[in-house]
N, C-alpha and C positions, 0 to 999 in steps of 0.2 A: 503494499500500499504506500510505501514511501513516507510513512508518518514520522516526523522529526520534530524535536522541541527547538525552542528558538536560540539557544546557546550552545556552545561548543565545548563546555567543560566536561570534566569526568562524569559528573552526575547525569548531564544530558546525554552522553554517549551510552551510559549504562541504561538510562530509560529507553533510548531509541532501539537498542539491541533487543530489548524484550517486548517491543511494541506489538508484534505480531501475535505472540503467545498471550499478551495481556487481553487483546480484543477477543481471541478465541475463548479464553477462560471467562471473561465477562459475559459473553453471549450465552454460555453455558448456564451461568447462574441466572441470567434474565429470563430463561425458559421456565423457571420455577415461579408460579403465580402466588407468591407469598402475601396475600391480601388479608391483612389483619382484621378489616372491619367486617368480613364475611365469615361467619362460622363454618361455612362449607369449605373454606380454604385454610383453616387453621392447621390442618395436617401438612399444607405446603409451606407454611410459616416454619413448622418443625423441620420440614425437609430442607428448607433454605438454611436454617441455623446449622443443620448437620453438614450441609455442603460446605459452608464457610468454615466450620470447625476443622474439617479434614484438610482443606486447603491451607489453612494457618499451620497446622502440624506439618504438612509436606514442606512448607516454606521455612520451617525451623523454629517457630515459636516454642520455647521450652514448656510453657504452660498454656493449655487451651481447654476451656470448659464450656458446656452448654448449660446455661442456668434455667432450670424448669422447676425450681423448688418453691416458687411463689405462684400467686395466681396470674402472673404475668405470662404472656406467650413467650416461647423460648428466646432468650437472649444468649449472645455469644461473648465470652470473656477470653482475653489472651493477655499474656505478659511476657516481657523479654528484658531482663535486667541488664543495665549497663555493666561494662567491666569495671568502670569506677563506681565504688559503692557510695561515693559522695555526689554523684551526678543527680541532677534533678529528675523527678518522676512526672512524666506527662501522660495524661489520660486522653486518648482520642475517642470521641463520642461520634457515633452514626447509627443509622437503622437499616435493617435488612428486610423489613416489611414495605409493602408498596400500596398505592392507592388502587381501588377497583378499576378495572379496565375491560371493556368488551368491544368487539368490532362494531357492534350495533349502536355504540355510543357516538359514532362518527370517525372512528379510526379509519385511516386510508390502507392500514395493513394490520396483520394480526398482531395484537400488543404483546403476546408472549412468544412470539417467533421473530426474535430480533434479527435485523439485517443491517448491513453497512452499505450506505449509498454515499459516495464521494467520501468526504471527511466526517460524515455523521454516522453514529451508531443509533438506530432507531428501535425503540422498544420501552415498555413500562419498566421504570426503575434504572434506565440508562443513565439519568442524571441524578434522580432522587430516589434512593440515595446509594443505591449498589455501585453505580459508577464511581461515585466518590470514595466509598470504602475500598474499592479495588484500586483506586489511585493511590490511597495510603499505603496499601500492601505493596504496590509496585515501587513507591518511593522508598520504602524501607529497603527493599531489595537493592535499589540503585544506591542507597546510602552505604550499605555494607560493602558493595562490590566496589564503589568509587573510593572508599576509605582503606579497603583491605582488611577491615575489622571483622571479628566474628560476633560481635554484640554491638547494639547502636550506642551513639555517643550519650544518649540519655536513657534512662529506663523508661520503657514504653508499655503502657497498658492500653488495651482496646475494649470498648464496650460497644457492641452492635445490638441495639434494642430491636424487639420484635413487635411492638405495637405503637410506635410513634405516629403512624398515619391514622390510628384510631384513638388518638388522644393521650397516649402514655399514662392510662389510668393507674397502672400498677407500678409505675417507675419508682415512686417514693418508697414503696415497700421493697422493691428490688435494691435500691441503693442502701436501705436500712439493713437489710439481710446479709449484704455483702460489703459493708462499709470498710472492713480491714483491707480486703483485696482491692478496692477502688480508691484507697488512699493515694493522693498525688499532690504535686506541687503546682500543677496548672493543668487546665483542660483545653484541648483544641477540638472544635466542632467542625465536622465536614459538611454539614447539611446546609450549605450557604452558596452565595455566588457573587457575581460582579455586575456592575451596571451595563457593561457592554464589552464586547470583544476588543474593541479598540480603546476602550476606557477602562484599564484594569483597576479594580478597587478592592479593598478588603472591608467586610462587614465589621462594624464596631457597635452594632446594637440591633435588637429585635423588639417588637412590640409585644405586649401581653394581650390577654384576652378574657372577656367574660361572655358566656353565651347564655341566653334565656329564651323561654317561651312564655308569652303573655296570653292568657285566655280570658275572654269576656263571656259570661253566660247570662241569658235572659230568662225567658220562659223555659219550661221543661221540655217542650217539643216546639217544632216549627209552627207558626201560626199563619192563618189566611190573611193575606195582606189587605184584602177588601174589608174584612171584618175587624181587623186590628191595627192595620198600618196607620201610623200617624197618632195612634193612641197609646202605644207602649213603646219603650225603648228598643231600638234596633241594634243588637251586639256588633254587627258588621260596620254599621254607620259610626257607632261610638268608638270602636277600635280604630277605625280610619281616622277620626278626629285626633285620638291620642298619637298615633304614628305621624300625622302631620305636624304635631305639636313638638316632635323630637328635636327639630332644628329651627333656628331663627332664620331671618332672611339673609344673614351672613354666614350661614352654614355652622353656627356654633350650636353644640348639643346643649339641651336644656334640662338635663338631669341635674338635680340639686347637687352642689359640691363637685361637680364633675371636673372642673379644672382646678380645684383648690390645690392639689398636690403636684400639679404637672410641673415638671422642670423643662424649661424651654432649652433649645440647643444654644450653645454658646455662639458669641459672634464669629469665632474663628471656624466653627463648624458651618454656619450659615455661609460664610465666604467661601469655604472649600466646596461646598455643595453648589453654590452659585457658579463656581468654575468649571464644573462638569458639564460637558456638552449634552444638551437636551433638545432633541428635534421633535417638537410636539406632534406635528402631523404624522411623522413616521412612527412615533411611539403609539399614537392612537390606532393607526392602520395595522401595526404589527402586534407588539406585545399586548395592547389593549383590545385585540381582536375586532378591530373595526368600530370601536366606540367613537362617537361623533364629536365629543367635546370634553375637555377637562373640567372638573367641578370640585367644589369643597369649600373648606373654611376660608373666608376672606383674609387677605393679607399674608398669605403663605404661598410659596412655590409648590409645584407638584411634588418634588422630591421631599420638601419639607412636610408636606401633607401626608405622604406616605411614611416617612421616617420618624417624625418627632411631634406629630399632632394625633391626639385621640380621635376616635370616630364612634359613630353609630350607624349601623348598617341594617336595613331591613332585608332579611334573607328570604322571607316568605310570608305571605298574608293570605289567610284562608278563612272561608266561612260562607254558608249559604249554597245555593244551586249553581252548578257549573256545567250541567249537561246540555244537550241540544234543545233549542226552543227556549222557552222560559217557564218558570214556576213561580207563581205569585204568593210568596211567602215573606214572613218576617222571621229570619233564621233564629234559631235558639241560641247559637253559640258562634264565636269567632275566635281565631287565634293568629298570633304573629310570632315569628321566629326572628330574634334580633341578636346580632353579635356587636360587642363594643371592643375596639382595639385600644390597647392602653399604652401610655408612654412612661418614661422615666419618672419613678417615684409614686405612681398611681398604685393604690392597693386594690386588688380586685374585690375584697369583702367590702371596703367602703364604697366602691362604685356600685356593687349590688344593693347596698342598703339605699344608695340614692335612687336607683332604678325602682325599688319598691315604693319609695316616697312619691316618685313621679307618677307611677301607676295609680296609687291611692288617691293622689289629688286630682286625678282626671277619670275616676270611675264615678259614673253618675248614678243617681238613685235608680233602683230597678235593676242594676247590673251587678253581678258578683264578678270580681277579678281575682285572678291568681297568677303569680310570677313563679314559674318553674326554672330554677337554675340548672344548667347542664354541668354542675360540678363547682368546685371552689374557684375556678378561674386560673389563669396562667399570668404570673407576674411578668412585667417587662424586664429587660436587661440591657444595660449600656456598659460597654468596656471602657476601661481606662486607655485612652488613645496613646498616651505617652508612656505606657509600661514598657518594659523590656520585651515582654511577650508579644505584644501588638507591633511594636516597631520592628522586631526580628522577623516576624511574619511578613510585614511589608517588604523588608529587605530580601527575604528569601523568595517571594513572589516576584519582585522586581528583577532578581537575577535569573530566574526561569522564563519570565516573559519578555525581558529586554525592555522595560519601560517602568516609569515611576508608578507606584501602586498608590492610589489616593484612598483616604477614609471614606466610607459611606455607611449607610445602615440599610436595613431591610424592613419592610412593613409587615411581614408575616409573624407568627407566634410559634413557640416551641418550648421545650423543657430546659432551656438553657439556664434560666434563673434557679430553677430547682436544683439542677446539677450543681451550680456554683454554690448555692447556699448550703445544700446538704453535705457537699464533700469539702466546704471551707476552702475553696481554691479559686484563684482568678481564672477567667474564661476568655477565650478569643476564638475567632473563626478562620478557616482557611478553606475555600472552596472556589470553584470555577464555573458554576452554573450561570446560564445567561437567562435573562427574561423571556427570550424566544425559544427556551428549551421546552416549553409546553408541559412543565410538571403539573401534576394533577389534572392534565387535560388529554384529549386525544392527540395522538401523534407525538408522544414525548420522544425526545432525542437528547443526545450529548454530542458535543463537538470534540472529536477524538484528539486533535492537536492540543485542545486546551486541557483535556484529562491528562495527557502526557506532560504538558507543562506543569500541571498541578502536582503530578508525581515528582517532577524534578524539584518543585518548590518545597515539598516535604522532605526530600532528601537533603537539601540545603538547610532547612530549618533545624533537623536533629544535629547535624554538625555544628551550626552557629550556636545553638542552645548548650551543646556539650562545651563549647569553648568559652561562652561568656556567662553561662548560668542564667538565673531568673532574677538576680538582685536588682 
């Protein structure tokens, strides 16, 4: 395939020499439909874990375990001590489960029959996150070969979770059950990406999230609209009023206390983000899948809205009759599914309290309301951009990509804050996903030269951290 990384050092050569085998190996893994959200595929999640564990053993990791001793779907743990007992310990986190995928969802190819087209590897999990875990494995092999060492320059541990794509509901229990094995000085998360191929960036923060369902109930059954319409409250109408009241005319969320704890980005961050190229029409047509305009809170750029401002989104609004023709009723109930993305210093529990107060204040007489939380919520996480860990990752990525790597953030949410808090270690990101990789969507792909450059970056990173430590 002629796949090459961008620099000509020892790490780059070692990565390039393994490129063909890397792609073949990854394609084999991608054929396992490890869909954690579907109980019918939980056996495949276990099969994926077993596959990864066997590969790690073959690649020389001295300790490899499949953890299935909690309610969590199987996770894979591995460790490789550094020769120097004083070297820092770095935990690499990723996940081997994937989002649901079916040809009928709009895929142009079979999602679990991966194929290489040009420089793209296409298939579910190619980018998120099997491709990035495979990238780390390749990077370690290149690091050992380039340095001629039998052990990495830092003690490496690896945790590949099996249910990140279904909410990591049991991750806290998994971390508690294996706290000693997971003890580390720093955490590197693979499940992330860059602003663009020609704009290398490193993620320095992710938003948190609270998800809820709001239910309005009126009469015990649907009522005839001719006999009762205009005389009793309509749950669908009243819920629509509540949803419309979520934002003011400037796009600010009207939940009480919603912005009280928000930590705004620094002036330096805003200046750095403003310097990133942003082609709005291209972004709308490409990554935004043909959306027609940008929108959001007034006074903030698109990147700022995505990375550093909290949101309230209506994911679904349901109630009444939706079949053919019409049905003249006053529906007895209505529901709305809402998610709230949170930013630095917001507390999911406090936000949830505010949502309940917002709903209580807008529940009219004759309507019973209920707020159903989809769990405790996910806290946001922001990295120390000046830390040794983040600056070394930027340097390592820059060496592999042949360009300056700028700080950025991502708008999504994950278990990063939980990992950092529970394990008491700083966390940073290293990933090369692109917004156009269509993760969580039909036709997911990974750009192979970027995965190879990412592998080279991890090879540089272990060497650099071994030389300078984490102080």
